[in-house]
C-alpha positions in Angstrom: -17.8 -1.2 -2.5 -16.4 0.5 -4.9 -12.7 2.2 -5.9 -12.5 5.9 -6.6 -9.9 7.9 -7.6 -9.0 10.5 -4.9 -9.2 14.4 -5.2 -7.4 17.5 -3.8 -10.6 17.6 -1.2 -9.7 14.4 0.2 -6.4 15.5 1.5 -7.2 16.0 5.2 -9.3 12.5 4.9 -5.8 10.8 4.1 -4.3 12.3 6.7 -6.5 11.4 9.2 -6.5 7.7 8.2 -2.9 8.1 8.4 -3.0 9.0 11.7 -5.3 6.4 12.5 -3.1 3.9 10.8 -0.1 4.9 12.9 -2.1 4.7 16.3 -3.0 1.2 14.8 0.6 0.3 14.3 2.0 1.7 17.8 -0.9 -0.8 19.2 -0.1 -3.8 17.5 3.3 -3.9 16.8 6.7 -2.3 17.7 7.3 -0.1 15.0 4.8 2.7 13.2 4.7 5.0 10.2 6.7 8.2 11.1 4.2 10.9 8.9 4.5 11.4 5.5 5.2 14.8 3.7 2.2 16.7 2.7 3.6 17.5 -1.0 3.6 13.2 -1.5 0.5 12.9 -1.0 -0.6 16.2 -3.3 1.9 14.4 -5.7 0.0 11.1 -5.3 -3.4 12.5 -5.9 -2.3 15.3 -8.8 -0.6 11.9 -10.7 -3.8 9.7 -10.2 -2.5 7.6 -7.9 -3.9 7.7 -4.9 -7.6 5.9 -4.2 -10.1 5.3 -1.9 -12.9 2.4 -1.5 -15.9 3.7 -0.6 -18.9 1.8 1.1 -22.0 3.8 0.6 -21.1 7.1 1.6 -18.4 6.3 3.7 -14.6 5.7 2.6 -13.2 2.4 4.2 -9.9 2.4 3.2 -7.4 4.4 1.1 -4.3 3.1 -0.5 -1.4 4.4 -3.3 -0.2 2.5 -6.6 2.8 3.0 -8.6 3.6 1.5 -11.8 7.4 1.4 -10.9 9.6 0.8 -7.2 13.0 0.6 -8.1 14.4 1.6 -4.7 12.4 -1.9 -3.2 12.3 -4.0 -6.3 15.1 -3.2 -7.9 16.2 -5.3 -10.8 12.8 -6.5 -10.8 10.9 -3.2 -11.3 11.7 -3.9 -15.1 8.7 -6.4 -15.0 5.4 -5.3 -15.8 3.9 -4.7 -11.9 2.0 -2.3 -10.3 3.0 -1.8 -6.4 0.4 -1.4 -3.5 1.4 1.1 -0.9 0.1 2.7 2.3 -3.2 0.7 2.4 -5.1 2.1 5.4 -8.5 0.7 6.5 -10.6 2.4 8.5 -11.3 1.0 12.0 -15.0 0.6 11.5 -14.5 -1.6 8.4 -11.6 -3.7 9.7 -12.2 -7.5 9.3 -14.5 -6.9 6.0 -11.9 -8.2 4.0 -11.5 -4.8 1.6 -7.9 -5.9 0.7 -9.8 -8.4 -1.8 -11.7 -5.2 -3.2 -8.5 -3.8 -3.8 -7.0 -6.7 -5.5 -9.6 -7.0 -7.5 -9.6 -3.4 -8.7 -5.8 -4.3 -9.1 -6.5 -7.2 -11.0 -8.6 -5.0 -13.2 -6.1 -2.1 -13.3 -3.3 -4.5 -14.9 -5.5 -5.9 -17.3 -6.1 -2.5 -18.8 -2.5 -1.2 -18.4 -0.7 -4.8 -19.8 0.6 -5.2 -16.1 1.6 -8.8 -15.3 2.0 -8.7 -11.3 0.4 -7.1 -8.1 2.9 -6.1 -5.7 3.7 -4.6 -2.2 6.3 -4.7 0.6 6.3 -4.5 4.4 8.4 -4.8 7.1 10.2 -8.3 7.2 9.5 -9.0 11.0 5.6 -8.2 10.9 4.9 -11.9 10.2 0.9 -11.0 11.2 0.9 -8.8 8.2 3.2 -11.0 6.3 0.8 -13.8 7.3 -2.5 -12.3 6.1 -1.2 -11.4 2.7 -0.4 -14.6 2.0 -3.8 -15.4 3.1 -5.2 -13.2 0.5 -3.5 -14.9 -2.3 0.5 -13.0 -2.6 3.5 -15.1 -2.4 6.0 -14.1 -0.1 9.0 -14.0 -2.5 11.8 -12.9 -0.3 13.1 -10.4 2.2 15.3 -7.2 1.1 18.0 -5.8 3.0 17.9 -2.3 1.5 21.5 -1.2 0.4 20.3 2.2 0.2 17.5 4.0 2.0 17.9 7.8 0.5 14.5 8.6 -1.3 12.2 6.2 0.5 10.0 7.2 3.6 11.6 7.6 7.1 10.0 4.3 8.3 12.2 2.1 5.6 14.9 3.1 7.8 13.7 1.1 10.7 13.7 -2.7 8.9 14.2 -4.6 5.8 11.5 -5.5 3.5 9.2 -8.6 2.9 8.2 -8.5 -0.8 5.1 -10.0 -1.8 3.6 -10.5 -5.2 0.9 -12.2 -6.9 0.2 -13.0 -10.6 -2.5 -10.6 -12.1 
């Protein structure tokens, strides 16, 4: 599997993945993403932060990285970290440990860009997903009660955030 930067031709595929993720979330959990603005995804692509994991000629997973996340990580955002967001694995590739491919990519990205940490967040009441991230090498470093959700996607309004990180 390889990690490749997305391009504008991938935008419809990205939204197919988001729709698939929302359907899966509704089956597995009591919350689901509420969709994303097309302009946000276009900006992620334009800024080179939207990625796809490819296996052969199939896209197995998509994700976004950012170099800052001050609305979630507050003062810890000053640390040299990258932040992983909106990881979606295609149903056909579930259980194939694609997160490990993303982690290896992130470690390489961190090494090339002087970053020390790989971070992510999820809903604090999704213990199943938190446990999966811990088994994958992340440490659960705390729960954040977001004081102000302005500027965040709508789904942040429904829960506090579990903060996870690993050393790159």
